[in-house]
C-alpha positions in Angstrom: 100.5 109.3 115.4 102.9 107.4 113.3 101.7 106.5 109.8 102.8 103.9 107.3 101.3 103.6 103.8 101.5 100.1 102.3 99.7 99.9 99.0 96.1 100.7 99.6 96.5 100.0 103.3 97.6 102.5 105.9 98.7 101.6 109.5 98.7 104.2 112.2 100.2 103.8 115.7 99.2 105.7 118.8 99.6 105.3 122.5 96.2 105.7 124.2 95.8 106.5 127.9 92.1 105.9 128.9 90.5 106.1 132.3 90.5 102.3 132.8 93.3 101.1 130.5 96.3 102.2 128.4 98.5 100.9 125.7 99.4 101.0 122.0 96.7 100.9 119.3 97.3 99.8 115.8 94.8 101.3 113.3 94.6 99.7 109.9 92.7 101.6 107.2 91.9 100.1 103.8 89.3 100.0 101.0 85.7 99.0 101.6 83.2 99.5 98.9 85.2 102.2 97.2 86.0 104.2 100.3 88.8 104.1 102.9 87.6 102.8 106.3 89.2 101.7 109.6 89.1 97.9 108.8 91.1 96.7 111.9 92.1 98.1 115.3 94.3 96.3 117.7 94.1 97.8 121.2 97.2 96.3 122.9 96.2 97.5 126.3 97.7 96.6 129.6 94.5 95.2 131.2 92.1 94.1 128.5 93.9 93.8 125.1 91.6 93.2 122.2 91.0 93.8 118.5 88.1 94.9 116.3 87.3 94.1 112.7 85.3 96.5 110.5 85.7 99.0 113.4 84.4 102.1 111.7 81.5 100.7 109.7 80.1 97.6 111.3 79.3 96.6 114.9 81.4 93.5 115.2 82.2 92.3 118.7 85.7 92.9 120.0 88.0 89.8 120.2 90.1 89.4 123.3 93.9 89.1 122.8 95.1 86.5 125.3 98.9 86.7 125.0 101.7 88.0 127.3 102.8 90.4 124.5 99.6 91.7 122.8 101.5 94.1 120.5 103.9 91.3 119.3 100.9 89.0 118.8 99.1 91.7 116.8 102.1 92.2 114.5 102.4 88.5 113.9 98.6 88.3 113.2 99.0 91.0 110.6 102.0 89.2 109.2 100.4 85.8 108.9 96.6 86.2 108.7 96.1 89.5 106.8 93.9 87.9 104.1 91.6 86.3 106.7 91.4 89.6 108.6 90.5 91.5 105.5 87.8 89.0 104.7 86.4 89.2 108.2 86.2 93.0 107.9 84.5 92.8 104.5 87.4 94.8 103.1 88.5 94.7 99.4 91.1 92.0 98.7 94.6 93.4 98.5 96.8 92.2 95.6 100.1 90.6 96.7 101.9 93.1 94.5 100.6 95.9 96.7 102.1 94.1 99.7 105.6 93.6 98.3 107.0 95.5 101.3 104.5 94.2 103.9 107.0 92.3 106.1 109.6 95.1 106.0 106.9 97.7 106.8 105.6 95.6 109.7 109.2 95.4 111.0 109.3 99.2 111.0 105.9 99.4 112.7 107.0 97.0 115.4 110.2 98.9 116.0 108.4 102.2 116.3 105.7 100.7 118.5 108.1 99.3 120.9 110.0 102.6 121.1 106.7 104.5 121.7 105.9 102.2 124.7 109.5 102.5 126.0 109.2 106.3 125.9 106.0 106.4 127.9 
């Protein structure tokens, strides 16, 4: 797993090979009611890409990702809609000062993710 700490958020990347699908997963951990939880997970799978909000603590339905490049879509979603995603996951609001390096960090996450997939 590849990990990135960005303020109170942590992003972990892993390639998952399941019986029925495979692909890169982006796990986003952050603060919820004083503890750290998996607030988002983007499963950028080959057959049925989707994402979850409040993955580890609430039974929210998965949301399909309908895009030719699910991983690129997920990175862009994190880049542009983080505040909404955190709200949907009932996570604590993250101060902009904590995210001063957010775009740079997401660039690194994207580069690493694309390399992981190329190496599989």
